[in-house]
C-alpha positions in Angstrom: 0.0 0.0 0.0 1.4 3.4 -1.0 1.9 5.7 2.0 2.4 9.5 2.2 6.1 8.8 2.9 6.4 7.3 -0.6 4.9 10.4 -2.2 7.1 12.7 -0.2 10.3 10.8 -1.2 9.4 10.8 -4.9 8.5 14.5 -4.8 11.6 15.4 -2.8 9.6 17.1 -0.1 8.5 16.4 3.5 5.4 14.5 4.5 4.1 17.7 6.0 4.3 19.4 2.6 2.5 16.5 0.9 -0.3 16.8 3.5 -0.6 20.5 2.9 -0.8 20.0 -0.9 -3.5 17.3 -0.5 -5.4 19.6 1.8 -5.1 22.4 -0.8 -3.0 24.7 1.4 -2.5 27.9 -0.7 0.8 28.6 1.0 2.5 25.9 -1.0 4.1 27.2 -4.3 2.7 26.0 -7.6 5.9 24.3 -8.6 6.0 22.3 -5.4 2.3 21.4 -5.7 2.8 20.2 -9.2 5.7 18.0 -8.2 3.7 16.4 -5.4 0.6 15.9 -7.5 2.8 14.3 -10.2 4.1 11.8 -7.6 0.5 11.2 -6.5 -0.5 10.4 -10.0 2.5 8.1 -10.6 1.7 6.1 -7.5 -2.0 6.2 -8.0 -2.2 7.4 -4.5 -5.7 7.9 -3.0 -6.2 9.8 0.2 -8.1 7.8 2.8 -11.8 8.4 2.2 -12.8 8.4 5.8 -12.3 11.6 7.9 -11.4 11.9 11.5 -12.2 15.6 11.8 -14.6 15.1 14.7 -12.2 12.6 16.4 -9.7 13.5 19.1 -6.8 11.1 19.6 -4.9 10.5 22.9 -1.4 9.2 22.1 0.7 7.6 24.8 3.0 4.6 25.5 1.2 3.6 28.7 -2.6 3.3 28.9 -2.7 1.4 32.2 -1.3 3.7 34.9 -3.5 5.7 37.2 -2.0 8.9 35.9 -2.9 8.1 32.2 -6.3 6.7 33.0 -7.2 10.0 34.8 -6.1 12.0 31.8 -8.1 9.8 29.5 -11.2 10.3 31.6 -10.7 14.1 31.6 -10.4 14.2 27.9 -13.3 11.9 27.4 -15.6 14.0 29.5 -14.8 17.1 27.5 -15.2 15.2 24.2 -18.6 14.0 25.1 -19.7 17.5 26.0 -18.4 18.9 22.8 -19.5 16.1 20.5 -16.2 14.6 19.6 -15.3 10.9 19.4 -12.2 9.8 21.3 -9.6 7.6 19.7 -6.9 6.1 22.0 -3.6 5.2 20.2 -0.7 3.5 22.0 2.8 3.4 20.5 5.5 1.0 21.6 8.4 1.1 21.1 9.2 4.8 21.1 10.5 4.6 17.5 6.9 4.1 16.2 5.7 7.5 17.4 6.2 9.1 14.0 4.4 6.3 12.2 1.4 6.8 14.6 1.4 10.6 14.3 1.7 10.6 10.5 -1.2 8.1 10.1 -3.4 10.3 12.3 -2.5 13.4 10.3 -2.9 11.7 6.9 -6.4 10.7 8.0 -7.4 14.2 9.0 -7.5 13.7 12.8 -9.3 16.6 14.5 -6.7 17.0 17.2 -4.2 15.2 19.4 -3.6 15.1 23.2 -0.1 13.9 23.3 1.1 12.4 26.6 4.8 12.3 25.8 7.1 10.2 27.9 10.2 11.5 26.1 11.0 14.8 24.6 10.6 14.7 20.8 10.8 18.1 19.3 10.9 16.7 15.7 7.4 15.2 16.2 6.1 18.5 17.6 7.6 20.4 14.7 6.0 18.0 12.2 2.6 18.4 13.9 2.9 22.2 13.7 4.1 22.0 10.1 1.1 20.0 8.9 -1.3 22.2 10.9 -2.6 19.5 13.2 -3.9 20.9 16.5 -2.3 19.2 19.5 -1.7 19.8 23.2 1.3 18.3 25.0 0.5 16.8 28.5 3.0 16.3 31.3 6.1 17.2 29.2 8.2 20.2 28.5 9.9 21.1 25.2 12.7 23.6 25.4 13.3 24.7 21.8 9.8 24.8 20.3 6.7 26.6 21.5 3.7 24.4 22.0 0.5 24.4 24.0 1.0 22.2 27.1 -0.7 21.3 30.4 1.6 20.5 33.3 1.2 19.4 36.9 2.7 22.4 38.8 4.8 20.5 41.4 7.6 23.0 42.3 5.7 24.6 45.2 4.1 21.3 46.3 7.5 19.6 46.2 9.0 22.2 48.4 6.2 21.9 50.9 6.4 18.2 51.0 10.2 18.4 51.5 9.7 21.0 54.3 7.3 18.6 56.1 10.2 16.1 56.3 12.8 18.7 57.1 10.7 20.0 60.0 10.7 16.6 61.6 14.4 17.1 62.3 15.1 13.4 61.8 18.4 13.8 60.0 19.1 13.4 56.3 16.3 13.2 53.8 16.9 10.8 50.9 15.8 11.9 47.4 14.5 9.0 45.3 13.7 9.2 41.6 12.7 6.6 39.0 14.6 7.6 35.9 15.0 5.5 32.7 18.4 6.0 31.1 16.9 7.0 27.8 14.3 9.3 29.2 15.2 12.9 29.8 13.7 14.6 32.9 10.3 15.9 32.0 7.9 17.3 34.6 10.1 15.8 37.3 12.3 18.8 36.6 9.7 20.8 38.6 9.8 18.5 41.5 13.6 18.5 41.5 13.6 22.3 41.5 11.1 22.5 44.3 13.0 20.0 46.5 16.3 21.6 45.8 15.0 25.1 46.6 13.6 23.9 49.9 16.8 22.0 50.8 19.0 25.0 49.9 16.9 27.3 52.0 17.2 24.9 54.9 20.9 23.9 54.7 22.5 26.4 52.3 25.0 25.5 49.5 25.9 22.2 51.2 22.4 20.8 51.2 23.3 17.9 49.0 25.3 16.3 51.8 22.1 16.2 53.8 20.0 14.8 50.9 21.5 11.6 49.4 20.1 11.1 45.9 19.3 7.8 44.2 18.2 7.6 40.6 17.6 4.4 38.6 15.3 3.0 36.0 14.6 -0.2 37.9 11.9 0.2 40.6 13.0 -2.8 42.6 16.7 -1.7 42.4 15.7 1.8 43.5 13.8 0.4 46.5 16.7 -1.8 47.6 19.2 1.0 47.2 17.0 3.3 49.3 16.6 0.6 51.9 20.4 0.3 52.2 20.4 3.9 53.4 18.6 2.8 56.5 21.8 1.2 57.7 23.4 4.6 57.6 20.7 6.1 59.7 18.4 7.7 57.0 14.8 7.6 58.1 13.2 10.2 55.8 12.5 9.6 52.1 11.2 12.0 49.5 10.0 10.1 46.3 8.8 11.3 42.9 6.1 8.7 43.0 4.0 6.8 45.5 5.0 3.7 43.6 8.5 4.2 44.8 7.3 4.6 48.4 5.2 1.5 48.1 8.2 -0.5 46.9 10.4 0.8 49.7 7.7 0.1 52.3 7.7 -3.5 51.0 11.5 -3.7 51.4 11.3 -2.5 55.0 8.5 -4.8 56.0 10.1 -7.9 54.4 13.5 -7.2 56.1 12.2 -7.6 59.7 15.2 -5.4 60.6 13.3 -2.2 61.2 9.9 -1.1 62.4 7.9 0.7 59.7 6.9 3.4 62.1 10.6 4.5 62.3 10.4 5.9 58.8 8.8 9.0 57.2 7.7 9.4 53.6 6.7 12.2 51.2 5.8 11.8 47.6 3.3 12.5 44.7 0.3 10.3 44.1 -2.6 10.1 41.7 -5.4 8.2 43.5 -4.1 8.3 47.1 -4.5 4.5 47.2 -1.1 3.3 48.3 -1.3 4.1 52.0 -2.6 2.6 55.1 -3.7 4.9 57.9 -0.8 4.2 60.2 2.1 4.9 57.9 4.1 8.1 58.5 3.5 9.6 55.1 2.2 12.6 53.2 1.4 12.8 49.5 0.5 15.6 47.0 -2.4 14.1 45.0 -2.5 15.2 41.4 -5.9 15.8 39.7 -5.2 14.0 36.4 -8.8 14.3 35.4 -8.5 18.1 35.4 -5.2 17.9 33.4 -7.0 15.9 30.6 -10.0 18.2 30.8 -7.9 21.3 30.5 -5.9 19.8 27.6 -9.1 19.1 25.7 -10.4 22.7 26.3 -7.3 24.2 24.8 -7.6 21.8 21.9 -11.2 22.8 21.3 -10.1 26.4 21.1 -7.5 25.5 18.5 -10.1 23.5 16.6 -12.5 26.4 16.5 -9.9 28.8 15.2 -8.9 26.2 12.5 -12.5 25.8 11.3 -12.9 29.6 11.1 -10.2 29.6 8.3 -9.2 33.1 9.4 -5.6 32.3 8.9 -4.8 33.3 12.5 -2.7 31.0 14.6 -3.7 30.5 18.2 -1.0 31.6 20.7 0.6 28.7 22.4 -0.1 28.5 26.1 1.2 26.7 29.1 -1.2 25.8 31.9 0.1 24.8 35.3 -2.3 22.9 37.5 -1.4 22.5 41.2 -2.1 19.2 43.0 -5.6 19.0 44.3 -4.8 18.1 47.9 -2.4 16.3 50.2 -3.3 13.0 51.7 -1.6 10.1 53.4 -1.1 8.8 56.9 0.1 10.3 60.1 1.9 13.3 58.5 -1.1 14.7 56.7 -1.7 17.2 59.5 1.9 18.3 59.8 1.4 21.3 57.7 4.3 23.7 57.4 3.7 27.4 58.0 2.0 29.1 55.1 0.2 26.1 53.8 -3.3 27.0 52.6 -5.9 24.9 54.4 -7.5 24.0 51.1 -4.4 22.1 50.0 -4.8 19.6 52.8 -6.8 16.4 53.3 -10.2 16.4 51.7 -12.3 13.2 52.3 -9.4 10.8 52.3 -9.2 8.4 55.3 
């Protein structure tokens, strides 16, 4: 089957240019259009008859995590309200992302909510070039302007860190799940928040008080964190409640320490990983609202596109704070300046 990539190669242009020609974009020169249409004729290429203009796609590598499910629910609710159909596309491995995105664009997808696990500015540039409305979720691109919705975790991270610092139990270990091939994304914000709080507490030498462990293997991360207990570390700050849950398992299985000797702070989605008695606190992210907000921005882009005014919508970044803090015994240990609304709401 002839693909748009074949047409682009024969005509000596990009797939984005082929898409623009087939969609009768007047910005393409007559010479380029003629070259593309000649290639189309030679290959007997026929654009897919079906249209996805009233379809919104969510593109992601993981469709099973609590975080992703919350985003899907948020996008779905807004799609139903606005009369769109929701298409969920998973790509694995990462190398298939361009194949997925180009297929969606070839078939006239109405818009894309892209939950990127890795920075890929080439894909973002391609989507902008073909004029496909999209919103990036939970990721940051440094060299290209795109609309994005992020969980604002700098302030929350600092407040969680201060909760542990105020306990005055000694060093606070910093734990982060980090795949080698995956650049830091929104975890940058958590890193910045933690570092700012630690620097304010201990000055330039704060890293000696905050041993840092990063690895892409959750079990290895938990075991390495547990080994710090032998050196007297009792407080742990994690980027995810999954890390805390794995570490709690290591502590319980060891029979060497009592669980109530330890203190934990992290970020969670559903506040489901804790028992009431654990010394923990967690900033709970409202992923439903993240998906909902992404779809609202996408709808605005769609409306502007349909108006054919030629105007481009200004890219925007929306930062959504965590909804509340939940957890075990530490949930009422609010540092000074914490707004009451940030704390526990209906979680037991």
